[in-house]
N, C-alpha and C positions, 0 to 999 in steps of 0.2 A: 465357494464360500464368499470369497472377497467380492465375486461379483453380485452377490445376495446382498453382501452389507451395503454393495455402493449404489445398488439400484431402490434398495428398500430403507436402508438408513444412511440417506447420504448426506444430511446433515450429519449426524451423530459422527458418521467417518471424516468429514471434513473438520469439524472440532476435533476430534480422537486423534486427526492425525498431528497437532501440534502439541496434543496433554498426555496423551498416550496413558500410563496407568494411575494418574493424578484425575482424569476425570472418575476411575471407580472409586477412588478415595473419597471422594465426595458426595458421589451417590452413598459411600456406607454410613457416611455420616450422617446422611437424613436421613437412612433408615433406623439409625440409633435414636436420633431425635425423635422420631414418630414413634419408635417401640416406647422410649421413656412418656412421650405423652398419653400413649394409650395405658399403659401400666398405670399412670397417675390417675386416668379418667375410672379406670374399672376399681380402683380403689372407695373414690368417693360413696356411690349409695350402695352398693353391697356390703360393704366393711361397715359401713355406718351403722346398715339397717342391723349387721349381725352384734355389732355393739350395744345395739339399743335393745337386742333381744338376746341376753346373755344365754338362753336358755334353748336359742336355735340354734340346732347343727347341720341341717341344710342347707347346701347354697345352691339349688338349682336356681334359683332367678339369675345367676351368674352364668348360666350355661357352662360352658368349656372355660369359661375365666376362671372358675374356682382354683384354677391352680396356682393362682399370688395367693391363695387364704393356705394351701397346703405349702408352699415355700414358708410362710412366714411361720406356721407350726413347727417343721422340721427346723426351723432355725430355733426355737424354744421360745419363741414371743408370743405371749397371751393377747388375743383379740382386746384389749382395751383403748379408750378413747387416746391415753398418751401414745399409744401404739402406732396406733392408724397416722395421727397427726405428724410424727417422727417422719414414719415411713412416705407419707406423703410429699415431704418436706425434703427429703433426702431425693428422691425421683424427680422433684422438679429441680431441686439444683444440681443434680447431677446432666438433666437434660437441659438446664441452661448452661451447662458446661459443654454439652456438646454442639449446642445450638451456637455458642459464641464460635469455636472452633471450625463449625462448619463454615459460619458467616463470612469470618476472617479468611479460612481457605479458598474460599470462593473469588473474595476481594484478588487476594494472590494467583490464582488461576486466570483471573480476570485480564491482571496486569502481564502475564506471563506470555497468554493466548495474544494479545495485542503486540507486544513485543515482536514475538515469534513472526507474525501474520507480516508487521511493516518491515523486518529486517529480509525476510524471504522477498516482499514487493522489493524493496529498495537493491537489492542485491540482482532481483531479476530485471530492473532497469540501468544497473551498470553493466549488466552482461548482456544487453539487449544489442542485436546486431545494427549496427548504422544505419544501412540499407532498409530494415523493416521499420525503425525508429522514422526515417523521414515522411514514409507512408502511412504510419500510425494516426490515430484521432486525439490531437494534443487534448481535449478536453475531458477524453475519456481517460488518459492518464492521468490530468491533474486533479480531476474528480476521484477515481479511484485510490490515489495517495494521500486524499486528503478530506476531502466528504464522507465518502463513503466508506472507509475506516469508520468513522462513527456510529454510521448507523449496522457495521459490520458488529462492534463492539455492542450497540444496542440490542441485535439477534441474539449476540452471545449470551447476555445478560438474560433475556428472555427465555432461550432454548433452555439452559441450565436450571433457571426458574420452575420451568414447564417440568424437565424431568424431576425435579425435588419435590414439586408438588405432587408429580402421578406415584413416587416415592412414599410419601406420605397416604396418599388416598389409597395405596395398595394394603398400606401398615393399615390402615382404619378401619378398610373393608374386612381384612383378614382377621381382624377383631372383632368386627361385629357379625361375620361366619361364627366365630366361636360362641358370644352370645344369643344369637338366634339364627341360624342358616336359612332358613323358609322367607323370614324378613329380608333380610339380606337379598338373597336370589330375585325376589321380585322389585325391591328398589333400585337394584340393577340393574335388572331389564329396563326399569320405566325411565333410568337413567339415560340408558345407551340408546333408548328410542328418541330422546329427548335432544341429546345431542346429535342425531341425524337432523335434526332441521337445523344446525348450523352448517351443516357442510356445505352449503352452496352459497354462504358467506366467506366461509374461509377460501374458496377457490378463488371469489371474484376479488378478494381482499391481494391474495398473493398474485393477481395479474395486476392490480393496482402499484404494486410494489416494483413489479417490472418496469410499467409503463414511468415510473416515476424516476426511477435509474436513468432512462433514456433520457428525460428533459434535463434529468440534472447535469450530463456529459455535454448533452448542447448548451447549457445556459454555460458552462464553466468553458468550453470553447470559446465559446463570444466574448466571457469576461476576459479573457486571456489576451485575445486580439484587442478588445478596445484598448486596455492598456498599451499594447505594443503600437498600436495604431493611432493613441489618443491625439499625436500631435495632427495628424493631417486629418482626424475627424472633426480636430477643433475648427482648425484654419479653412476647412469646405462647408462648416456648420451644418453637420450633418452626424453630430454627437446626439441631437434629441430625435432623429429617424432611429437611429442606433440603440437609443435607450428605448423607445418604445419597443423594438423586438425582445428587448432583455425585460422589460416589464410585461409583454407579453406571454413567456416562457414563465416568468415569475409567477400570474396569473394561471396559466395551466398547472403549475406545481401546485400552487393554493389549493384547486378545485379538484384536483385527485386528491391530496391531504385532507380534504373537507368529505369528500365519500367514505375515504376509510376511517375520520372519526366517525363519521354517522353511523357506520356497519358496527364500528366498536362502541358504539354508545346502545344500539340495539343489543347487543351482545349483553353486557352491562346490565339493561334495565329489566330484561326479558328471563335472564338465566337463574336468579333464587328463585320468584315466583313459580317457574315451572318445575324446578327442583321440588319446591316446598310442598306443589299441589300432587307429585308424585309419590311422595313420603305420606301424606293426606288418605289417599286411596288405597295404598299399599296396608296402611292400617285398619283404615276401615274392613279391607276386603280380609285380612289375615283373622281378626278379632270376630267380627260379624260371620263370616262365612267360612273360616277355617277354625276356628276355636283355639287361638293363638293365645300365648300365657302375655298378658299384657307387661306385667312386671318386668319379662325378658326383654320384650321388643322396646319397654324403655331405655334399658341397657343398651340394646343395639342401636337404638336412635340418639345417644350420645356420643356413639362413636360415628354415626351418619350428620351428625351433627359438626365434628371434624371433618369430616370426609366430603362433606357440602363445600366446607372454606375449601379444601383442597383440590375439589373438584370444580369452582368458581376460580382460583388460582391457574389451573391446568387451562380453564378454556379462554381466561384472559389473557396469561403467558404466551397459549400458543397463539392467537390472533396477535400479540404484539409482535411476537416474531416472525410472522406473516408479513405484517406491516413491513419490515426490514429485509425478506428473506430474500427479496431482488438483488440485493446488495452481497450476499452470500454469493448466489449464480453470477453477479458481475465478478467480483474477487476471483471465483472460479476460473472464469472465463480470461480474465484478467491475465492471472497468471499462467496458465495454459498457453496465453500466447506468448507469454515472456519466455516461457520453458520451450517453447516451438521453435521460437525465433533469437536463441542466446546463442554467443560465439562458443564457437570450441577451442577450448583453454588447454592445447596440449602444455605436458609437463615441458618438453624441450626448449630451455631458454636460451638467449642471444645477449652478450654482454654489452654488446653496444655494437657501434659502426666501426668497425675496422679500416678498410680498404676502398670498398666501393658498394653501389647499388646499381643493379642491371636488369633492365626491361629487356625480355627477349621475345618479339613476335605478342605481345599484349594488346588483347583486342576487349572491348566491354560496351553494354549495353543497357539500355534504361527500359529500351523496349524492345520487344524481340525483333529480330531482322535488321533495326535501323542503330549501326553501330554509332558511338560517338567518340571513339578510339580504334583505330585500324592498323593492327600490326605493329605497334608501336618497338622499335629497338632505339635504347639508350642509356647509356652509361656515366653515372655522376659517382665522382671520385671524392674520398676523403676533402674535408676542408676547402671542398670547391662550390664558386658560389656561381648557381646557376639559373638561369629567369627562363621563365614559358611565356610567350608573347603571341597574341593572335588574336583576330574578332570574337565577339562575341558567338557561343557558339561552336568553338574551334576544340575544345577540348581541355581548356587551361586546367580549370578550376575539378574537373573529372581526374587529370591526370596528377593533381596534388592530393586529390583525396585517396587516389592508389598510393602514393607515398607514405603516405599517414597511415596505410592498413584499414582503411573505414570501408572500404570497399572489397569484395573478395568472390564474387562469381564474374570471375574475367577468365579469358584464356588465354594461353601461352605463362609464362611464368615471369617471376617479381623475386627475383634474389640480393641479400645483402650478404655480401662475403663469401658466396657461394652456396649459401643457404638459403632453401627457397619459404617467401612468407609464407606455405601454407604448412610447412612441417616444423615449426615451430612458435611457442606462444606469443604472440604480437605484442602484448602489454610489456614483455621484458624490453621490447624495440621502444615503444611507445613513451615507456619512461625517460627514454632520453630525446623524445623529440617535442621541440617547442613550436607552438601553434599562434600564429599571430594575425588576425582576421581583420575586415576592413572596419568594421564595428568591435571597438575594444571589449574582451570580455572582463568588467569591474562589478565586483559584488557590492550588496549594500555592507560595506565593515569598514574597517580600517586601514589604513595602508599599509600598516605591518602583517594584518593577516590576508588582504588581497595579494601580497607579495609572497609569503611565506606558507600560504595554502595552511594556515591556523597551526603552525609551528612552535612549539614553546617557546616561552622568550628567556632561551637560557644565554649565557654569555657568548657561546662560540654562533649560535644562530642569527644574534643582533649582528655579531661581526661581519657574519657571511652576508646577511640582508644592507649593510651598509657599501658591501664593497659590490654588487649586485647593482644597487641605486647610483653609484658611481659610474659604474659602467653602461646604464641605461641614459645618465646627464639627467637625474631627476635630483639627486642629492639636493641641492641647495633650495629647492623649491620647497622640498616636503620637509626641511629644518627650518625654514621661515615660516611654517603653519606654528598656530598653538601650541597646537598636542603633536607636532612635527609627526612620527610615526604610527601614533595613535588616534589622528586624525581619521576623523568619518569622511568617508568617498559619496554616500547615499546611494540611493538608487539609482543604478548604471553610471555611476559616476558624476552625478550633475553637480559634485561640487568642485570639480575640476574640467577644464579646456580641451578638448579632445586631442591635443597632442600630449599633456599631461599626460591622459588615460593609456595613450599609446605605448609612452614613455615608460609606464606601471608594469604594463602588458608584457613590455620587453623584459623588464627586470624579473618579472614572477617565472618565466622562461628560463632565466639565466640563474636564477635561484635552484633550481632544480638541477642544475648540471647538465644540459641538453648538450647533445653532439650533434644534432641535426634541428636546423633552426629553418622554418616552413613561415612564410610570409604572403597573404594571401590578399592582396589588393590592399596592404596594411598603410598606405599613403595617402590612397585617394582620395579619401574622404576631408584630408586637410587642407589649409591653405598652403601655399607658394613657399611662405617664409617656414611655416612650420614644418612643412613636409621634409625642406631642405636640412632642417636643422634633424630631423627625425633620420632623414636619408646620410647624413654624415655620423650618426650613433650606430647605425646598421654597417656602414662603411667600415668603424673602428674594429667591427667582429671579425672583418674579413680575413681570411686563414686559418681562424682561430675554430670556427663551426664550420659544418656544412649547411649550406643555406642556399635556399630554394627559394624562385623569388616566381610570384606571379603579379603581372603588373599591365596596367594599360598605359600609364605615364612613361615615357620613354626616358625621363631624367631620375627613373626610380631605377633603371636595369642599366644604364651608360656603362658603368664600370664592373659590371658583372663578369666572371671569366669565360662563360661561354652564355649564348642566348639560344632558344629552343622557340622555331617559328614555326607556330600550329596553324593548319589551315583544315577545316573541317574532318577533325580527328585524325589528321595525318601529318608525321614532320615534314614542312616542305625546307628548313634549311636550319643549319648549325653552325655557330661560329660567334666570334667576338662581335662586337657594337661596331667595329670601321670594318672588317673582314665582312660583314651580313650587308651595309650599305654596298660595297663594291659588288658581292657575287649573288645578293637575290633582290630584284626587282620587286619583291611582294615590299620586302622590308623599308628596300629606299623609299616606296612609294607611303608605307607608314612613318616613315621619319619627317618625310616632306609634308605630309597632309596630318600629322599626328593621329592617324586613323587608330585610337585605340578607345 
């Protein structure tokens, strides 16, 4: 049954997966609205006719809708003008109540749906394996989490609107059957035949929707890169050429949207004339050839007038849904990728870095049979400062990424305090890890929020904030700013210098009570004087934290407890700076030539 639903009701299954029973509550409210409107319509002509002819007792012109008069009789209500008008008013008041409830409930469902969808995507991205992330399409991620979300919401509104219109259509058709079954059958057959003419338009619209999603992914990816590489593009006068490529994609999206708009306009323009043509033909056939009762046909026609509006709403809503259906398929595909590539969150947690971190025969490769690391055996003691050095491509950053648990498809074992990395929840260890890179991570927000990661401004948190600002030697500078810790840093920290950004990054890592501090080329982008100052800050932390450093400049690692020299994925030598100068020809040559 589940397979059948997924195959033939895949869109319903998608929305139902987020809303469950609430979906049927909304449809039930639509039934009530349609039923009350149908009762109101039925009251107009037949009851007024009965009132105008008190002696008339037969209700043949109402067909099976005569049950309404029978209900009123059972309630002891005489068929007077006052009774008819008050009944009409009561019915439409009830319809208004149901309509308000239905409309507001739909708003509630839309908000709930988009919240659950966004939460699922955000959680999926947060749990995505790092190795999958680095090979993913950044444009697709950006577009799926931003622009495509809006289109999915549009598809939800159109889809639920279509379902509600279908419910209303069925209610009106049912009442039309009660009034005159033959007429109803003929009109439905004609309506189905006219609807078949639109199938090719629906098919083309669906394909265009998929195309616009693909182009949007590409546009978002290039847009992200234009911001990231703006300085280079500006300095080399290539922004014009890059902008042309973006404009070409905008033009391509515009042409797709124009085609979709043209098809939608064809539907809007031809739908009503075709349906009215069917109704006219059916009336002529039934009256002239089948000897039908015109009065009962007119009552049935009243319902068909309402069903005509519902039919147009169904077709318009469905085409609008198809315009955005590609976004649903993209969302499903995106979340499936996130689900298939999520980290395994084991229940077993580790409290921190107790004694040592051990690598045993660890090998790793990005490309099959081409190892980046070869059988690494290494121990890192608690509160030791250890550095990785070597030429580009020697495996320094890869080894760092393995320490922090970003890479998991390695051979051999990595263990902290005799617990294998693959046996416990890595997030529990990562929560104790501070990571500082060559390009400091600075968010476009205040100094306080950058350091505390949006922690509440309590007295306790402010005290801790000031403490780590002192440790990072940035407290005096922040206090000199007009708004102090509430000062905005701007996009990527544009309001402060490189050295200040690096100190803020260090303060952030210290604020979260880290035990293991990783510095990946943390000072290589700074000038010599700033590098020296930052290095002094880092050295003041020596012995208080386990510090792992990747560096090109020897000045950064000179005072490390041990230095690991890497060559093409192998450990060539380990020792202190002075020991390596004496025992390692490679390291000695690196010192002499500053080959970093």
